[in-house]
C-alpha positions as CSV (number, residue, x, y, z in Angstrom):
1,M,117.9,91.3,-76.7
2,Y,117.1,92.3,-73.2
3,Q,115.6,95.2,-74.3
4,N,112.9,93.2,-76.9
5,L,112.5,90.8,-74.8
6,K,111.6,93.5,-72.5
7,L,109.4,95.6,-74.9
8,F,107.9,92.6,-76.1
9,L,107.2,92.0,-71.6
10,T,105.7,95.0,-71.1
11,K,103.5,94.9,-74.6
12,H,102.4,92.1,-73.7
13,R,102.1,91.8,-70.1
14,K,98.1,92.9,-69.2
15,R,97.1,89.5,-71.9
16,I,99.9,87.5,-70.6
17,Y,98.2,88.0,-66.7
18,K,94.8,87.9,-67.5
19,V,95.3,84.8,-69.5
20,D,97.2,83.1,-67.4
21,N,94.7,83.5,-64.3
22,K,91.4,83.3,-65.9
23,I,89.0,81.4,-63.7
24,Y,86.1,80.0,-65.2
25,R,83.2,80.8,-64.1
26,I,79.6,77.9,-64.3
27,A,76.4,78.2,-63.2
28,I,74.4,74.3,-62.9
29,F,71.1,74.8,-62.9
30,A,68.5,71.9,-61.7
31,S,65.0,71.0,-60.0
32,G,66.2,68.1,-58.2
33,T,67.6,65.8,-55.5
34,G,71.8,66.8,-56.9
35,T,73.2,63.7,-57.1
36,N,75.3,65.7,-60.8
37,A,75.7,68.9,-59.4
38,K,77.5,67.4,-56.3
39,K,79.3,65.7,-58.4
40,I,80.3,68.5,-60.6
41,I,81.0,70.0,-56.9
42,E,83.3,67.8,-55.9
43,H,85.5,67.2,-59.4
44,F,86.6,71.3,-59.2
45,K,86.5,71.3,-55.7
46,D,90.3,71.6,-55.6
47,S,90.7,73.4,-59.6
48,D,92.4,76.3,-60.5
49,K,90.9,76.9,-63.3
50,I,87.5,76.0,-63.3
51,K,85.0,77.4,-60.3
52,V,81.5,76.6,-59.2
53,A,79.8,80.2,-58.2
54,I,76.1,79.5,-57.8
55,I,73.3,77.0,-58.4
56,V,70.3,78.1,-59.6
57,C,67.0,76.3,-58.7
58,N,63.7,76.4,-59.4
59,K,62.3,74.1,-56.8
60,Q,61.8,75.5,-52.9
61,G,63.5,72.4,-50.4
62,A,65.3,71.0,-53.5
63,G,68.0,68.7,-52.9
64,V,70.0,70.8,-54.7
65,L,69.8,73.6,-52.9
66,N,71.0,71.7,-50.0
67,I,75.0,70.3,-51.3
68,A,74.8,74.1,-52.3
69,T,75.1,74.6,-48.7
70,Q,77.2,71.8,-47.8
71,N,79.4,73.0,-49.7
72,N,78.8,77.1,-49.4
73,I,78.3,77.9,-52.7
74,P,75.3,81.1,-52.7
75,F,71.7,78.8,-54.9
76,L,69.3,81.2,-56.7
77,L,65.9,80.1,-55.9
78,I,63.7,81.8,-59.7
79,E,61.0,81.5,-60.3
80,K,58.4,80.6,-63.4
81,E,57.6,83.6,-64.9
82,R,60.1,85.9,-64.9
83,F,62.1,82.7,-65.9
84,F,60.3,83.6,-69.1
85,R,58.5,86.3,-69.3
86,G,61.0,88.6,-67.6
87,D,65.4,89.5,-67.5
88,N,65.5,85.4,-67.0
89,Y,68.0,86.7,-64.6
90,L,70.8,87.1,-67.0
91,E,71.5,90.7,-65.0
92,I,72.2,87.7,-62.0
93,L,74.6,85.8,-63.5
94,Q,76.4,88.7,-65.1
95,Q,77.0,89.6,-61.7
96,H,77.9,86.6,-61.1
97,K,80.7,86.6,-64.0
98,I,79.5,82.9,-65.4
99,D,81.3,81.6,-67.9
100,F,79.3,78.9,-68.0
101,I,75.7,76.8,-67.4
102,I,75.7,73.6,-66.8
103,L,72.1,71.4,-66.7
104,A,71.8,69.5,-64.4
105,G,68.8,67.8,-64.2
106,F,67.1,71.4,-65.1
107,L,63.9,70.3,-66.2
108,W,62.3,74.2,-67.8
109,K,63.3,74.9,-71.1
110,I,65.8,77.4,-71.6
111,P,64.6,81.4,-72.8
112,S,66.5,81.6,-75.9
113,R,67.7,85.0,-74.8
114,L,70.2,83.7,-72.6
115,I,70.8,81.0,-74.7
116,R,72.0,83.8,-76.8
117,A,73.4,85.0,-74.3
118,Y,75.7,81.9,-73.6
119,T,75.9,80.6,-77.1
120,D,77.8,77.3,-76.7
121,R,78.3,77.8,-73.4
122,I,75.1,76.0,-72.2
123,I,75.7,72.2,-71.4
124,N,72.7,69.4,-70.9
125,I,72.9,65.4,-69.6
126,H,70.6,63.2,-71.4
127,P,69.7,59.9,-69.5
128,A,69.3,58.6,-73.6
129,L,70.5,58.0,-76.9
130,L,69.7,60.7,-78.2
131,P,67.3,61.5,-80.8
132,K,65.7,58.8,-79.4
133,Y,63.4,59.5,-76.2
134,G,63.7,63.5,-75.7
135,G,62.0,66.2,-76.4
136,K,59.2,67.6,-73.9
137,G,58.3,65.1,-70.9
138,M,61.5,63.1,-71.4
139,Y,63.4,63.0,-68.3
140,G,63.5,60.7,-65.4
141,N,62.0,57.3,-64.8
142,F,60.0,58.7,-68.1
143,V,62.4,58.8,-69.9
144,H,63.3,55.0,-69.1
145,E,60.7,53.1,-69.1
146,A,59.8,54.7,-72.8
147,V,62.9,52.2,-73.2
148,I,61.7,49.8,-71.4
149,T,58.8,49.5,-73.5
150,A,60.6,49.5,-76.7
151,K,61.9,46.6,-76.0
152,E,65.6,48.8,-76.3
153,T,68.8,46.5,-75.9
154,E,70.7,49.5,-75.2
155,S,70.5,53.2,-73.6
156,G,73.0,55.5,-72.2
157,I,73.7,59.1,-72.0
158,T,74.2,62.0,-73.7
159,I,76.2,64.7,-72.8
160,H,75.1,67.9,-75.3
161,Y,74.9,71.1,-76.2
162,V,71.7,73.1,-75.6
163,D,69.4,74.8,-78.4
164,D,66.4,76.4,-78.6
165,L,65.0,73.0,-79.1
166,Y,64.5,70.5,-76.5
167,D,67.1,67.7,-76.3
168,H,68.4,69.2,-79.6
169,G,71.4,70.3,-80.4
170,K,74.9,69.5,-80.5
171,H,76.0,66.3,-79.1
172,I,79.6,66.5,-77.3
173,L,79.5,62.8,-75.9
174,Q,77.8,59.7,-76.3
175,V,78.5,56.7,-74.2
176,T,76.2,53.2,-73.8
177,C,75.8,50.9,-71.1
178,P,73.2,47.0,-72.1
179,V,69.5,47.1,-71.3
180,L,69.2,44.1,-69.4
181,P,65.9,41.7,-70.5
182,N,64.8,41.7,-66.7
183,D,65.7,45.7,-66.6
184,T,62.9,48.0,-64.2
185,A,63.2,51.9,-65.4
186,K,64.6,51.9,-61.4
187,T,67.8,49.5,-62.5
188,L,68.3,51.1,-66.0
189,A,68.5,54.5,-64.3
190,E,70.7,52.9,-60.9
191,R,72.9,52.1,-64.6
192,I,72.3,55.4,-66.4
193,H,73.3,57.4,-63.2
194,L,77.0,55.5,-63.1
195,L,77.5,57.1,-66.7
196,E,76.6,60.2,-66.0
197,H,79.0,60.6,-62.5
198,A,81.4,59.3,-64.7
199,H,81.9,61.8,-67.6
200,Y,79.6,64.5,-67.1
201,A,82.0,66.5,-65.4
202,Q,85.2,65.6,-67.0
203,V,83.9,66.3,-70.3
204,I,82.5,69.6,-69.0
205,E,86.3,69.9,-67.5
206,N,87.7,68.9,-70.8
207,I,85.2,71.8,-72.7
208,I,86.9,74.1,-71.0
209,L,90.1,73.7,-70.8
210,K,89.8,73.9,-74.5
211,E,88.7,77.1,-74.5
212,A,91.5,78.6,-71.9
213,N,94.5,77.0,-74.1
214,S,93.1,78.8,-77.2
215,N,92.9,81.8,-75.7
216,D,96.4,80.8,-74.5
């Protein structure tokens, strides 16, 4: 029996070591102040399985860059021509050994090449209940103003995988909140932000750990 166990461990040692020590590295793509990015960074700060490896931003001077610096996380400032018509920065992501891309207020559409490279590994959060109030130009207060103008009684968040269309990929989670009669875009946004901060990082963790367990 001892010999059989020794043979098993010798044969599978490399695989067991790889599974037990895998650290999933994520890239956060953001364009603005970085409130969601900050919550995600805080959530994974002490994780031994998931690491925020890089912040990717398309806007010089964006607040999310300060958050990256404060947390000693490298950042990449990208430019439009290379992102859409060049190499899409895929090689740099691969150099950083990125496993998942997390969109946190990133306003550019993700190129098809990146989507193919990270199929079911790009996750976005949208501040409304998709498929309503999604699509090009629907972000931030534009979404909340549209919800209020339409006299909706509820709004919420949608966490979803990213595909080639705006706000179209498979839904992972939707959480609702009321739209109050006296709401403005600002007050509704505050309620939506609470949902984002309460759920996004945990959903990301659940998805990644599910994959980790499936590889076990």
